[in-house]
N, C-alpha and C positions, 0 to 999 in steps of 0.2 A: 318399840321410836314411836318414839314422847314430844309433841313441844307444846311449850308453856309460854301466851304472851298478850301483848293489851296492846289493841287494835283497835277505831274506832267501827262506827256500828253507822253504817248507811246503807237506805235507801234506792233501787234499781227505779232507776227515772222509765222504763220503758214499758216496767212494769210492779205500778202500783199495787205495794202489797208488801214484797216482796222484799226481807232484808238480807242482809248479808253483811264479813264480816272478811277483809280478804286474807291469808296469811302473809308473815312476811318472808322477804324471796329467802333468806337463807332457808327455810323451812320449805314450800314451796320448790326445794330447788332437792332437796333430801328424797320428798316425796317425787320429783320426773325422776328420777334416779332410781326403785324401786322398783325391781322385775316384781309383776303383780298381773292379775286376770285382766282380761283388755272387760269396762264395763263401759256401761252406755257414757253418752258424754263425755271419755276418759276419766270415769268419776273416781275414787278413791273414800273405799269404807269408812268410819272413822268411828272414835264415841267419842265426845265433847263432854267436856263440866267448864259449865258459866257458874261460879256463887255458888249454888250451892244444889243448880239440876245438872244433872250428866243423860244423855242423848246420845241413837245412836245416827246417827245421818249418812253425808254423803259428802265430800267436796271437790270442787267443778274449777276444773283448770279454764281457766280468763287469757286471751290473749291479747288481750288490749295490753293490763296487767302486768303480767309478764310471772304471775302466782295461781295462786288458788281459789274460790272462793266458797268460805263454809255459811250456807244458810242460819237465819236465825230465825223461829217459826217465832207466832204469835204468843204461847204459853210461854215458854222460855222465855221471851223479852217482860209478858206480864207478869213473871213470878219474879225474874232477876229486877225491874224498875230501870229498864236499860230501853233511854228510845234514841235517835235517829243522829249523829251523833255523838254519843257519849263511850267514854274510852269504854272497853269492854275488858278481862280477864279470862285469859280463855287457854285451855287444857285438854289439846288434840294428841290423843294414840291412834295409831296410822292403824287399822285392821286388815287390810292391805297387803300383808308382806309375808 
């Protein structure tokens, strides 16, 4: 299962330094319906591409947003020149399917 979308990068105010992109609702709904192994915090393993950078990580459910959030580490933000509030083109491949 693969999704491509554009969404803004945002910083989590509760813990400075953590940046995320929120998945679109349709992608989150599809992921939530998957029969997959239980993982900590409801996480789902994914492979992500932003620009020329690809890495493996997990997306995490966010009940307040009704979606999943993708953490974007500093090395990726620096390599791709993205900052808080920038729109980010993301491709996610779900590995827990």
